[in-house]
N, C-alpha and C positions, 0 to 999 in steps of 0.2 A: 371175563375180559376186561380191559382198563381201557377203557379210549383214549386217546392223545388226539386235539388237536392244535396246530402250531398256526397262526397268522401272524405275515407279515410283508416286509416288500418285494418279495418272491412270491405271495400268492399265500397259498393256506395246502398245507398238508396235513396228512393223518396217519395214525399209528394205530397198532395195537400191543398192549403187553399182558402177561397171565395177570390177574387179581393172585395175590396173598392173603387169603382171610387171616390167617393168624397174624401178620403185622402189615396194614393197609401202607407203612410208609418203605416197605421195602419196593412194592409195583410203585409208588411215589419214584422214587430214585432211578427205577427203572425206566419210568416212562423221559425224565430227564436225560436221560443215559443213551436210551434210542435215539431222540428226537437231537440229542447232540449230535450222534452219528451219522446218523439221516442228512443232516443239512451239511455237514463238514467241519464240525467242532472238534477243535482235539480232544475236548473233555466236557462237560456239565457244570462244569464254573466257569468254562469260557464261552460257552452258549449262555447261559444267564446274565451276561454282562451286556448283550443286547436284548435281554425282555424285560418288557416293561412291567406287564402285571400277568398274572398267573389266576385262573380260577377254576373251583373244584368243586364240582356238584356232587354227589354219590347217593347209593342206597346206603349204606351203611345202617341208619336209622331203622331203615323199614326191615332191613334183615335183623337188625337187632328184635325188632318186634314182632317181626315173622316168626324167627325160630326161638325166641322166648330166650334169650342169651343175656338180658341185662341186669343191672342193679338189684338187689334187693331192696324194696321199698318201705317205709309204711306209712300210715294215714289215720288223722283226725279227723273224726265227721260227726255233724250235729247226730247223738243218740237216738236209736229207732231207724238211720240210715245206713248202716253199715254194711248189708249184702246189695241193696238198690243204689245207693248212691245218688239217690233223691229220684230216679227211676220210677218206672210203674214194676219191673221186675227187676230181677237180680241181674247185675250188671255186668254185662260180657268179659269187663274188665278182672273183676274177682275172682280169685286162683288160677289168673291166666299171665297179668302184671304184677297184681300184689297178692300176697296170701290172705283168705280169711282172717287168719290169727295176727294178721300184723293191721287191720283195720281196728282202730279203736272209737268208739263213742263216746264224746267229751262235751260236757256242757261249756257254751263260750264265757262262762263266769265262772271257769274251773280254777283251782288257787294254783299257786306258781308247785308247790308238793306234787299237785295232783297232775298236773301237766309235766313233771319229771319223772314223775312214777313210772306214766304212759311211756315217754320217751325210751324209759331206762329199760321196760320192757321188749319196746321193739327191737333196739338196739341188741338184745340178747337172744332175739329172734332172728339176728344178722342182715337189719336195714342200716343201709349206710344212708341214706337221705329220709328226709320226711317231710310227708306234706300235709296241710291244713286247711279243710274244704269245709267249711259252715254253711249251713244254711242262708240263704237272702244276704249274702255277705258282696251285694252289688249294688247299689254304685258306694256305697259306706262298708269298709272292713275294718270297722274300729274292734270288733273283737278278734279276729284274724291278727291282728298286728298286735294285739295286745299278749297274745297267745306266743308269737313268735320272739317278744321281747325277753318273756319270762322265760322261755328254754335255751336261749343264745346267751342271757344273764348267766347261767350254768354251764352251759358247753360254748363258752367263748371263743371265737374262730383263730383266735392266734393259740390255743393250745390244740396237740394230736387230737384228741378226743373232740373236737367242733362236729357237730352235726350242721349241715345246710340243711335249710327249711327253705320250702316253697308255698307260697299259697296260689290258693286257686285264684283269687281276685286279681292278682297279679300275673298271672297267665293270660287268664283268658278275661277281657270284660264286656263279660253280657251277664243277664238276667239268670241265663239258663244255668243253674245251678249244678247239674250233671254235665253240662261240657266244663266247667270251671273245673271240677274235681279231676274228668278223663285227660284234660291239658296239662293239668300238674302234674299228674302219675306218669301219663307217658312221657314227658320232659323229663323228671325224675328216674326212671328207669332207663334209657336211650343215652342219656348226657354222659355216662363216662368214657363209654368205649370210643365214641364220636369226637369227643373231647381231646381224649387221647391221642390219637390218631391226627387229630388239627394241629395240634399243640405242637406235637411231635414232629411234621412238617415244616409247620414255623421255624422251629429251632434248627432244624437240619440248613433251611435254606438260609438265614441269619447266622451262626455258628459256623458251618462248615464252607459255606459258599458265599457269605460276607454280602448276600442278595436282601437289598432294601426295600423293594418294590411291594406292591397290596396285594396279599392272600384274600383274593375275595369268592365268599362260599355261597354256593348256589342255595337258594331258598325253592319253598314252595310256591311262592308267588311268581315264580318267573325269573326275578332279579336277584343279584347278588348283593353280600353284603360284608363289611371287611366281619371279622372272627370276633371282635368285640362286641359288635351287633347283632351275634348269632346266637338262638336259642337251639338246642337239639331239636325240639319239634317243626323248626320252621324246616329243615331240609328232609322231611320225611316226604319221600317219593321226588324230591328235588331232581333226582337223576333222569324218570321217566317226563315229566313235566319239562325239561328243556327240551325233550325230545318233540314235543308237543307245540313247543316256539319256533323249535327248526320247521316244523311242517307249516306252521303260521305263516311263515315268511314268506315260503315258494307260494301258498294260497292266495297270501297278496299279489305276487307275482304272475299268478296262472289266472288270476280273477275267478277263484273258486268260492263260492261262498256257502257249500256246506260242504265238511271233509271230515273223514272218521280219521285218524289217525293209528294205525295197528303197527307196535312197536313186539317183536318178536326175538327173544333174548335166546340164552342157554338155558333159565331156569324159568323165566316167566314169561309171558305176554301181558301186554298194555292197550288198552284201547281209548281213545280219546276225541275231543269234538273240538270242531274248531269252526267257527261260524264268521262269515264276512271277515275274514282275514284274522280272525282272533282268537286265541283257547276261551273255552266256553268256563265261566265258573257257577258253583252253586253256592246258596245259601246257608246249607248242613251237608252233611256227608257222614264218613266214617273212613277211622286209620284201621285198615286191615278189620272191619268190621267191629270196630268200639265207635259207637256215636259221637260226633257232636257237631253243635249248632254254630259253625264259623265257616269261613269263606273260602272253599276248597273246588280243586281243578275237576271236574267233569271227566272223571278218571277211573277206569274198571280195570281190575287186574285179574289175570288167570295162570295158575301155576303151572303151565305149558311151556314148554323152550326144548332147544336141541339134546340138553340131557334128562330129559322128562323120561322115567322108566315107565316100559310097555309089561302091560301083564294080560295074560287071558283069565276070564273071568270062567267061573264053569259053567256057565250059561254059553259059553263060547266067544262074546263077544272079550272085544279087545279095550282093556283099561287103559290109560296115559295119566302120570303125573298122580297124584301131586309130589311123589317121593323124586326126587330129582338124582344124577350122578353129580351136577357141578361140575366144575373144571379138575376138581382132583378127588376121585382119581379119572373120573371123565367116564365117556361112552366107552364102551368096549373095543371098538376098533380106535380107540387112541393107544392102544397095546400101555396104560400105565397101571392096570390091574383092575378095570371095572370090569363087574361080573353080572351084569344087568343090561338085558337087552332096553335099547333107549330108541329115542325117534333120530336121532343123528343114525346110527348103527343101520336102522332102517331108510334111510334116506340115501346112504351110502350103498344099500343093497338094490336099489330101484337106479343107480346111474346117476343121480342127481350129483352126486359130490367125486372131485376128481381127486383120488387117494393120494395122487402124486404132488399136484398144484396147492393143497390146503393150506390157506394162511399162508399163501406166496411159497410154500415150498419147505416152509420151516418145521412144519408135523406131517410125517406119513402118517395115512390110513390105512389100516389094516381090514381089507375087503373081507379076507378069509376068517377070520376071528369074527367080523361082523355076523357073516352068514353062520357063522356055526354058534353066535348066540342064540340067536334069533331062532334057529332051528331047534335048538335046547328049551328054550322058554316058551316058545309062541308055537312050534308048528302043530299043525293039524294033517292027519293022518289022509294022502292021497291029495293035499295041497302044497302047490311049488312055493315055494320060500317067498321069491318075490312077489307073489300075490299074500301072503301075510304079510309082509312089510308094507305093499299097498293100505292094508288093511289098516294098519299103525299109521301110515302118514293120514287117511280119511278120518280116522278119530281125532287128530290132530286139526285136520279142517274142519269136522265136525263143530268141535269146541272154541275154536278160534270165531267161527261163521257166529255161533252164538252169544258171542262177546260183542264183538260188532254189531250184532242187532240189537242188543239191550241198549250200547250206548246210543246209536241209533235212534232207538225209544227214548231215553231220554232227552236225545238235543230236539227233538220234536222233527225231527226229517224222515221224510221217506226214503227207504233204502235205494229208491231207482232213482233216486234224486241225488244222491251221494256222490263223492267223489273218495277213493282210498286211496291212503296215502301209506304205503308200507315201507318200515326201514326195520333196524337194528340188524344184527347181525345172521337172523333167519327170516326175516320180513319181506325179502324180494322172492325167497323159495315160495313164500306161500300166498302172496296177494292174489295174484292172479284165481288162482284154485278156492281163495274167500269170496271172491267178485263173482264167480261161475256160481257157488254154492246159494249165493242173498240175490244175482241178478243184480249187481252193481255194473255198471257199463264200462269205467276205465279204473284202472289203480296207476298210479304213480311210483317210481320205484326209482332212488337218488344214487347219485354216485358217492353222498357222502354217507349212503344208509347204514355203513354199521357204526359213523361215528354221529349220526345227528343231532343227539342230545348233547356232544360235546360242540356240535358246532352253533346249536341254538343258545346255549351259555354263552357262548363267544359274540354273539350279537346282543347279547343284555344289558342293560342297565342296571346301577344300583337301583335296589328298590327296597324300602320298607312301609310296608302294611302296615294299618290301625283301624282298628274295630271297635266299635264302643254302642251298647243295648242303649237304647232311650227310654226311659223310665217316667211315665206319667201316668195320672187317672185317667180312664176311660174317658169321661168327661170334659179330661183337659185339654183346650183349644189352643193352649202354648204348648205343643210339641213341636211346632215348627221352629220356636225361638230356640227350646231347646237343643233341637238338633244344630241347628246355625253356629250355638256356641259350642258342642263338641266340636265341630268342623274347625272351627277356630283353635280352639285349643289344641285338637290333634295336628294340626298346620305347624303349632307353634312348637310342640313337640318334636315334630319329624325336623323342624328347621334345624334344632338344637341336637338331636342325634346326626344330620348331614353335616355340622358345624362340630362336634365331637371328632368325626371322621375325619375332617381336612378337608371336606368337599365345600366350594364356593357356591354358596347359596345363591347367588344370582341365576345360575346355569341349571337351579331345582326346579321342577313342574310338580305341580298335585293334580289330581283328581278327585273327583268327589260321587259318589254313590250311595244311595241308600235302599233300604230293603222296606219295602211296605208289605202290610197283609190287609185284607179284606174281611167281612165279616165272616167267612166262611173259612178264615185261617188259611185262605190262598196265598201264597207269598210270592213276590216278583220282585226284580231288581231293577231299578231305576236308575239311568244314569243321570247325574246332576251338571259334570262336564269340568272343567280345567277350571282354577282360580288361582288368584297371584298371593304368595309368602302374605303380604301384607292385607290382607283380608280382613274385613269387616263384617260384623255378625248382620248384620242388615242386610248388607249386599248380600250374603250367602242364603241368607232366610227369602230374600226377592226369587233368590234362583231358585231355590227347594219351590215356592210357592209356584212357581211360571210352568217346573219342570210336572209338578203334580197335575195342574190343572190341564196340561197336555197330555200326560199319560191316562188321567182318569176321563176325559172326554164324557160320555153319555154313562160310563160305568158307577158303581156305586163310590160313595167315599171311601179311599183306603188311609191306612195308618204307618206312620213309622215308627219302624222296631227296630232299626238298626242303621247308623252310620260309617262308611269307609271310608280312607282317606290315602292314597296310594301316592307316596312321596315318591320321585323319581330323580336320577341325577346319570344324566349319558355318559359311558366311558367310551373311549377309543373303544372302536368292533371291527371285525370284519364285515367287508361287504363283498361279495361273490359278483363276477364280473364274466359277462358270456362270452365263449370262447367264439370268436367268429372265424377263426381259423380254420374249426373242426367242422364246417360246412361240406356239404357234400350231395352228391346227385340223388334224387329218389329214386334209387332202385336196392336191388338184394344187397346185402352186405356180404361183402368174402367171409368165409367160416374158417377157422383154423383145422378144425378136423372133425370126426365125427365120432358119435358114442350109442349105444344103444339104453335107451330110457324106455321105465318101465307104466305105460300108462291104461287106464280102462279093462286091463288083463289081459294085456299082448306087448311086447317089445316091439318099440319102432326107431328105426333111425334118427337120430336127433344130432344137429349143427351143434358144434362148439364156437361160440362167438369170445374175444378178447373186448370187454366193455372200453376198456379205452381206445380204443382202435374203431370203435364204432362213430361215423362219420353224421354230421346232422342229416336229417333225412333220410338216411339210410333205413330200409326195413327187416326186421328180424321175423319171421314166421317162426312158427311151432311145430312140432316139439322142439325145443332147441333150449341152449343155456347161454347166458352173459355171464361171461364172469371175470372178475378181479381177484386181486389178491384175498382181499377180505370181506369179497361180494359175490356171492351165486344168486343170481335172476331166471328164474325157472318160466319159460314161455311154454305154453302147454298148448297140445292141438286146438288149432282154431282163433289162437291168439296170436298177437303181432305186436312189437316192440320195434317203438321209434323214438332215439335219443334226441335229447335238444341243446341248447348251445351251454346251458348250465349245466350239460354232462349228466342229466336226469334222462329217465326212459320212461316213459307213456304206452302202457301196456290197454288197448285194446280187442274187442272181438274183430276177428276177419269176417266179414261177409260173406256167407257160403253164395257160390256161384251154382245155379241150378242148370 
């Protein structure tokens, strides 16, 4: 599904439309049309007359990389590094993103004839973009620039046969040769599909609707930027990252110091960490298994969601994922031709989904078909089909719990000290079950759970992040001045970029942090703080020195290896307001109906509640369900739910009465 959030004078409205992977502008149009109709406009054009800005965050680039459906690319590297790409072993990007036959070793002093011959060979192999990433080309990239000029002289961009050239030194300003190479290849690989969708969307807005407002693109750094300041690699995982930022907003409101955000969708589950109200970032990580040494959110993924295919292993154990039926044809119960048993089919068999009210009644679910497909593909002799469905659910919970535990460990927080924030289309279904498995005491679910990522985008600022390695000799004590000069240079670059986008520089803010290493090569992130646009290198150096002294204390001396400048510009954003009219008495909430729910091997009578009619202070006890059009929150036996004035719910264990 594609999530839509519209905020304005009448508050916040959320919608969902079906994603159209064959052409993302189709679901973009559908989103505009549904929003217009739902808000009382007679057309999308009339609706857009009242729209100030549009933000689009997506998983397009993530999906292209995950499904290996990107453009064919070629690569020129320093000889002998064709397979390792400057790493210690064969790079995971070789024969995955770039074919081994499309990586050519080329000396940095190669002639024009040699370079053109190599490029011609790459084009004959089907490459449409060429990356050049030579050894040691940071901070100086003279050899890469020379090669680019010689190639473009033979393939000028005003001819149809022009060849886009990407330099590793321009994609990542780091001394790590592998990171520069990986970043350039990833960007070249995913560029075309994202660019096509975004440019087509911009054309639709301008040419068909005459809309002249800004189309802002979500970035992995948690901010948005105009299309002209967006690289494809900037957008990888931007959709899930904004879910983390939406969770961080409420972590601040609820004063929760340590949170794991669990985003369960139709095909994948994501887990990320929030500390002191801010998403956690790392100095290095990977893009779907491709390592890069650059600033990245602490976010890990799992190929399990509602559409994940369930199979029974020869040993009798249930396997779930990574194969998924997606939204088309979808789970068998959708009745659209799906022929595989999925997690959604199992949840329907357990009574957890309403076959009539699914997606607000826009889709009827076929319970008989779900039961039939589970029986055909997963049935064990002598076992009831609901017991088999519970096995599927338990496997999903086990995988999600391992994911949450791994992120908790990486964040340095004990599981019992955490709060779990569960969102996404299926997060509220699994939140309490995962907490039970891990011994976590509370789980928050959100009225905006199905669209929390879109909400996170709605409250974001324009953000540009600049990162630069500090290159000095080990004995050089002037590295602090080198770092401060880099900061001044990056702030100037940020100001120029913001000015080019039409933003007023007096409102811009700049934050600086350094990554430092000790003698054991352990890396830490050190916040330097905010600086002004008219910053002086000496002033910046004093701030860096003070932060280093406070950080080091009695520890050994650390050394700066990277400086990062985050430039932000505040944009008009939606601010949720508590609904004081929703207050009620602290008593049991009235249920709409009852339904049999399967837990722990037995059917139990569960109460069904309308999420939107639950008053603040009312308690819902399990086994039960609280549901809205696109939200189903499962309250297992022994758990209770209480909704607050923001329309969010807190799940906690109910003390046993002896």
